[in-house]
C-alpha positions as CSV (number, residue, x, y, z in Angstrom):
1,M,10.4,9.8,3.7
2,L,11.7,7.9,7.7
3,N,8.8,9.3,8.5
4,R,10.5,6.6,8.3
5,M,12.2,6.6,11.1
6,L,9.8,5.2,13.5
7,I,10.1,2.3,11.9
8,L,12.9,2.8,13.6
9,G,12.5,5.1,16.7
10,V,9.8,4.1,18.6
11,A,11.6,1.4,17.4
12,L,13.1,2.9,14.5
13,A,9.4,2.7,16.4
14,A,10.6,3.7,14.7
15,T,12.3,2.5,13.7
16,A,9.6,1.9,10.7
17,C,11.2,2.1,10.0
18,N,10.3,7.7,10.6
19,R,11.6,10.6,8.9
20,N,9.2,13.3,9.8
21,S,9.1,12.5,13.5
22,G,12.4,10.7,13.7
23,S,14.4,13.5,12.1
24,Q,13.3,16.2,14.5
25,Q,15.3,15.0,17.5
26,D,17.7,12.2,18.4
27,T,16.5,9.8,21.0
28,T,17.8,7.1,23.2
29,Q,15.1,4.6,24.2
30,A,14.9,1.6,26.5
31,A,12.5,-1.3,26.7
32,Q,12.6,-4.0,29.3
33,S,12.7,-7.5,27.7
34,P,11.0,-10.5,29.3
35,T,14.4,-11.6,30.5
36,S,16.8,-9.5,32.7
37,E,18.2,-7.8,29.6
38,T,17.3,-4.2,28.7
39,R,17.1,-3.3,25.1
40,I,18.3,0.2,24.2
41,E,17.7,2.1,20.9
42,V,20.3,4.8,20.5
43,R,19.4,7.4,17.8
44,G,21.8,10.0,16.6
45,T,24.9,10.8,14.6
46,I,28.1,8.7,14.5
47,M,31.0,10.6,15.9
48,T,33.6,7.9,15.8
49,A,33.5,4.3,14.5
50,S,35.8,1.3,14.6
51,A,35.5,-2.4,14.4
52,D,35.1,-2.6,18.2
53,S,32.9,0.4,19.1
54,L,30.8,3.4,18.1
55,V,30.4,6.8,19.7
56,V,26.9,8.2,18.9
57,Q,26.0,11.8,19.5
58,S,22.4,11.7,20.8
59,D,20.1,14.2,22.5
60,I,21.4,13.1,25.9
61,G,25.1,13.4,24.9
62,D,27.7,11.1,23.5
63,V,26.9,7.4,23.9
64,T,29.5,4.7,23.5
65,V,28.4,1.3,22.1
66,K,30.6,-1.8,22.0
67,L,30.2,-3.8,18.8
68,K,29.6,-7.5,18.6
69,Q,30.7,-9.3,15.4
70,P,29.3,-9.9,12.9
71,F,27.8,-6.4,13.0
72,H,25.0,-5.7,10.5
73,L,24.0,-2.3,9.2
74,Y,20.6,-2.1,7.6
75,D,19.3,0.4,5.1
76,R,16.2,0.8,2.9
77,V,16.2,-0.1,-0.8
78,P,13.3,0.5,-3.2
79,S,10.9,-2.4,-3.7
80,D,7.2,-2.9,-4.6
81,L,3.9,-4.2,-3.3
82,S,4.7,-7.8,-4.4
83,K,7.0,-8.0,-1.3
84,V,4.1,-7.3,1.1
85,G,2.4,-10.6,1.8
86,K,0.7,-12.4,4.6
87,N,2.8,-12.6,7.8
88,S,5.3,-10.0,6.5
89,F,6.5,-7.8,9.3
90,I,6.1,-4.2,8.1
91,G,6.1,-0.6,9.2
92,V,3.3,1.3,7.4
93,T,2.8,5.1,7.5
94,T,-0.9,6.1,7.0
95,V,-3.0,9.1,6.9
96,K,-6.7,9.2,8.1
97,Q,-9.3,9.7,5.4
98,P,-12.6,11.6,5.7
99,D,-14.5,8.3,6.2
100,G,-12.2,7.4,9.1
101,S,-10.2,4.8,7.2
102,E,-6.4,4.8,7.2
103,R,-4.6,5.1,3.8
104,A,-1.0,3.9,3.3
105,T,1.5,6.5,2.2
106,E,4.6,4.2,2.5
107,I,5.4,0.7,3.6
108,H,8.7,-0.7,4.9
109,V,9.3,-4.4,4.9
110,F,11.5,-5.8,7.7
111,P,13.7,-8.9,7.4
112,E,12.9,-11.8,9.7
113,E,15.7,-11.0,12.1
114,L,14.1,-7.5,12.8
115,R,10.6,-8.9,13.3
116,G,9.0,-7.1,16.3
117,L,11.0,-3.9,15.9
118,G,8.9,-0.9,17.0
119,E,5.7,-3.1,17.2
120,G,2.6,-1.1,17.8
121,S,0.6,1.8,16.4
122,R,1.2,5.4,17.2
123,M,0.7,9.0,16.0
124,M,3.8,10.7,14.6
125,A,4.9,14.3,15.0
126,P,2.6,16.4,12.7
127,P,4.1,17.5,9.4
128,T,4.4,21.2,8.5
129,A,1.3,20.9,6.3
130,G,-1.4,18.3,5.8
131,N,-2.9,15.7,8.1
132,P,-0.9,14.0,10.9
133,N,0.5,10.5,10.1
134,R,0.2,7.3,12.0
135,M,3.0,4.7,12.1
136,T,2.0,1.0,12.6
137,N,4.5,-1.8,12.9
138,G,3.2,-5.3,12.9
139,S,2.5,-8.5,10.9
140,V,0.2,-8.6,7.9
141,S,-2.5,-11.0,9.1
142,E,-5.1,-10.5,6.4
143,S,-5.4,-8.7,3.1
144,R,-7.4,-8.5,-0.1
145,M,-4.5,-9.5,-2.2
146,S,-3.5,-10.6,-5.7
147,N,-1.2,-13.7,-5.9
148,G,-0.4,-13.5,-2.2
149,S,0.4,-9.8,-2.1
150,V,-1.2,-6.5,-2.4
151,A,0.3,-6.0,-5.8
152,S,-2.6,-5.2,-8.2
153,T,-3.5,-2.5,-10.6
154,N,-6.3,-1.5,-8.2
155,G,-4.3,-1.7,-5.0
156,G,-5.7,-3.5,-2.0
157,S,-6.0,-3.5,1.7
158,L,-4.2,-4.9,4.8
159,V,-4.9,-5.8,8.3
160,V,-1.7,-5.2,10.4
161,E,-1.7,-7.0,13.7
162,Y,0.5,-6.0,16.7
163,A,0.5,-6.7,20.4
164,G,-2.8,-5.3,21.8
165,G,-4.5,-4.4,18.5
166,S,-4.7,-4.2,14.8
167,Q,-5.1,-1.6,12.0
168,N,-7.0,-1.8,8.8
169,V,-5.1,-0.1,6.0
170,T,-6.1,0.8,2.4
171,V,-3.2,0.5,0.1
172,P,-3.2,2.5,-3.2
173,P,-1.5,0.7,-6.1
174,N,1.4,3.3,-6.3
175,T,2.3,3.2,-2.5
176,P,6.1,3.4,-2.1
177,V,7.6,0.3,-0.6
178,T,11.2,-0.2,0.7
179,L,13.0,-3.3,2.1
180,L,15.4,-3.1,5.0
181,T,18.5,-5.0,3.8
182,V,22.0,-5.5,5.1
183,E,24.6,-3.0,3.8
184,S,28.1,-4.1,3.0
185,R,29.7,-0.8,3.9
186,Q,31.0,0.2,7.3
187,L,29.6,3.0,9.5
188,V,31.6,6.3,9.3
189,P,31.4,9.6,11.2
190,G,28.4,11.6,10.1
191,D,26.1,8.6,9.5
192,K,22.6,9.0,11.0
193,V,21.6,5.8,12.7
194,V,19.5,4.0,15.2
195,V,21.7,1.5,17.1
196,L,19.9,-1.6,18.5
197,A,21.8,-2.3,21.7
198,T,21.6,-4.3,24.9
199,K,22.4,-2.7,28.2
200,G,24.5,-4.9,30.5
201,A,24.4,-5.1,34.3
202,D,27.4,-2.7,34.4
203,G,25.6,-0.2,32.3
204,S,27.6,-0.8,29.2
205,L,25.9,-1.0,25.8
206,T,26.6,-3.7,23.2
207,A,25.1,-4.0,19.7
208,D,25.3,-6.2,16.6
209,K,22.7,-4.2,14.5
210,A,22.1,-0.6,13.5
211,I,19.7,1.0,11.0
212,S,20.6,3.9,8.8
213,T,18.2,6.8,9.0
214,H,19.9,9.2,6.5
215,N,18.8,12.3,8.3
């Protein structure tokens, strides 16, 4: 399912998470922030890990990241549509329907401290069979909901807003939902991750967050 990693990779853009697209290759991505800092997302496999640093094997080679404490590792846990409410920041994977609408196939709910991760809407790498998927990360601005969420026997719909646009999404009642939550365990060699890092003026990378991608 990270199709999930772009939740995480374009975050985990994708980060939102994307497993179908995110699992095909490791990436290191950079995005200039409004300040002088540069945000870097390092996707790959943990080679070595200590309390002070990580070495991540990415598609550009081994990348060393210094760790800031407290360091938080996030992973997805199963949830349900009752957690998807107005202003929730989510990553939703959709597939286009014959009438042109987008139908949700999975939804990832981000904690507040990861709001903005991978924000935007983008096509994902096509699966081996079936229609291509779209990943949209943004805030739920509007919905036809039951009791403040899309939880209902008949499903519902969402409007997901992001910088520069929005996406209308139909949500079937059985749509899988996961929450990104902090794990208590430590990273170990072999873990698949996206490390959310900051690049310093000297080129060094530091991070206090990473997201497990499983594959």
